[in-house]
C-alpha positions in Angstrom: 184.3 136.9 115.7 180.8 136.8 117.1 180.4 137.2 120.8 184.1 138.1 121.3 185.3 141.1 123.4 187.2 144.0 121.9 190.4 142.9 123.5 190.1 139.4 122.1 189.3 140.7 118.6 192.3 143.0 118.7 194.5 140.1 119.8 193.3 137.9 116.9 194.4 140.6 114.5 198.0 140.4 115.7 200.6 138.3 113.8 201.0 135.8 116.6 197.9 134.3 118.3 198.1 131.8 121.1 194.8 129.9 121.6 193.8 127.7 124.5 190.7 125.5 124.8 188.8 124.8 127.9 186.4 122.0 128.5 183.7 121.8 131.3 182.4 118.3 131.9 179.5 117.8 134.2 180.0 114.3 135.7 177.7 113.0 138.4 180.5 112.9 140.9 181.5 116.5 140.2 182.3 118.9 137.3 185.7 118.5 135.6 187.4 121.7 134.5 190.4 121.1 132.1 192.2 122.8 129.3 194.7 121.8 126.6 197.6 123.8 127.9 199.9 123.5 130.9 199.4 124.7 134.4 196.2 126.0 136.1 194.1 128.9 135.1 191.5 130.4 137.4 188.4 132.1 135.9 184.7 131.9 136.3 185.2 131.0 139.9 186.9 127.7 139.0 190.4 126.3 138.7 191.0 124.8 135.2 193.7 122.1 135.2 196.0 121.7 132.2 196.4 118.3 130.5 198.9 119.4 127.9 199.6 116.9 125.1 197.7 114.2 126.9 194.4 115.9 126.0 192.9 116.5 122.6 189.7 117.9 121.1 188.3 117.5 117.6 187.5 120.6 115.5 184.4 122.5 116.6 182.2 122.6 113.4 179.6 125.2 112.5 177.7 125.1 109.2 175.2 127.3 107.4 172.5 124.7 108.0 170.8 124.2 111.3 172.3 120.8 111.9 173.8 119.0 115.0 177.6 118.7 115.1 179.4 116.3 117.5 182.9 116.5 118.8 185.4 114.1 120.4 187.5 114.8 123.5 190.4 112.5 124.2 192.6 112.0 127.3 195.6 109.6 127.0 198.4 108.3 129.1 196.1 107.2 131.9 196.7 104.4 134.4 194.2 101.5 134.6 192.7 102.6 137.9 191.7 106.0 136.6 190.3 104.5 133.4 188.2 102.1 135.5 186.9 105.0 137.6 186.0 107.1 134.5 184.1 104.3 132.8 181.8 103.8 135.8 180.9 107.5 136.0 177.3 108.5 135.3 177.9 110.7 132.3 175.2 110.0 129.7 173.3 113.2 128.6 175.2 115.4 131.1 176.4 118.8 130.0 179.6 119.6 128.1 180.7 123.2 127.5 183.7 124.3 125.4 185.4 127.7 125.7 188.1 129.4 123.6 190.6 131.7 125.2 193.7 133.7 124.1 197.0 134.0 125.9 199.4 137.0 125.9 203.2 136.8 125.8 203.3 136.0 129.6 200.8 133.1 129.3 198.1 135.1 130.9 194.5 135.0 129.7 193.3 137.9 127.6 189.9 138.6 128.9 187.4 135.8 129.9 187.3 132.8 127.5 184.3 132.7 125.2 181.9 129.7 125.0 182.0 128.3 121.5 180.1 125.0 121.9 177.5 123.4 124.1 176.1 119.9 124.2 176.0 116.7 126.2 178.0 113.5 126.7 176.9 110.6 124.6 179.5 107.7 124.4 182.7 107.0 126.2 185.1 104.5 124.8 188.5 103.1 125.9 191.7 102.4 123.9 194.2 100.2 125.7 198.0 100.9 125.5 197.8 104.3 123.7 200.7 106.7 124.1 202.3 104.8 127.0 199.0 104.2 128.7 195.3 103.8 128.2 193.2 106.5 126.6 189.6 107.6 126.8 187.6 109.1 124.0 184.3 110.9 124.9 181.9 111.7 122.1 179.7 114.7 122.8 176.6 115.7 120.8 175.5 119.3 120.4 172.3 120.6 121.8 170.6 120.5 118.4 170.8 116.7 118.3 168.1 116.6 121.1 165.6 117.6 118.4 166.3 114.2 116.7 165.6 112.2 119.8 162.1 110.8 120.4 160.5 112.0 123.6 158.6 108.7 123.7 155.3 110.4 124.6 151.9 109.1 123.7 148.6 110.9 123.2 146.9 109.1 126.2 145.2 110.3 129.3 147.7 108.4 131.5 150.7 110.0 129.8 149.2 113.5 130.0 148.3 113.2 133.7 151.9 112.3 134.5 152.9 115.7 133.1 149.9 117.6 134.6 147.5 115.8 137.0 144.8 118.4 136.4 144.8 118.3 132.6 141.7 116.3 131.5 142.1 117.0 127.7 142.3 113.2 126.9 140.0 112.0 129.7 137.3 110.6 127.3 139.7 109.6 124.5 139.3 105.9 125.2 135.5 106.2 125.0 135.6 107.5 121.4 138.4 105.4 120.1 137.2 103.3 117.2 133.8 104.9 117.0 132.2 105.0 113.6 129.5 107.5 112.8 126.9 107.2 110.0 126.6 110.8 108.9 123.3 112.0 107.5 121.1 109.4 109.3 118.6 110.4 111.9 120.1 108.0 114.4 123.6 106.7 114.3 122.8 103.1 115.1 126.0 101.7 113.5 128.3 102.9 116.3 131.2 100.6 116.8 133.5 101.2 119.8 133.3 101.7 123.5 131.4 105.0 123.3 127.7 105.0 124.2 126.7 108.4 122.9 124.3 108.7 119.9 125.8 111.1 117.4 124.0 112.2 114.2 124.7 114.8 111.6 121.5 116.9 112.3 122.5 117.2 116.0 125.9 118.3 115.0 124.5 121.0 112.7 122.2 122.3 115.4 125.1 122.4 117.8 127.1 124.5 115.3 124.2 127.0 115.0 124.2 127.5 118.8 
């Protein structure tokens, strides 16, 4: 019931509730607006096209733990040409938003649909000859799954400069890599590495006192 308007909450308390699910898919060639009903609904400045029984969506999961949940969207009864076009689309890591709406007795929307899931497209697969035609299944991952993906960043001056050319935090990192310091001696003559500075324990203590 979270995030739902008063009209929607009241409708959910009635004996008969008619639900409709909307999916917003941000493909590179243009955003696709569809729903699992029949006909066209207009809201949010967009026309949402119904796919009826040819479309399907798995259950939207939510748990007590902060954990990523995926879902599958399926579109069946497609001709080979449309399937070929869909599979060549640039879709990976592009946005997916799912909305839940309610219909009254005249098939009109009760208030604006509520967003119930957000994520990104991950894998698209094809099943040939399903339901009189080919079908496409799109697996989408929730936003939380991005925390499980490596950013492939390194603690190097080169990598940091790519993000901020003026950040010099790692500028001398390569000079101290592998350096060994003999603590307690007057002169650290056993330095190993590319650094050339003489570092000793007494100098470090004097520096601290300053």
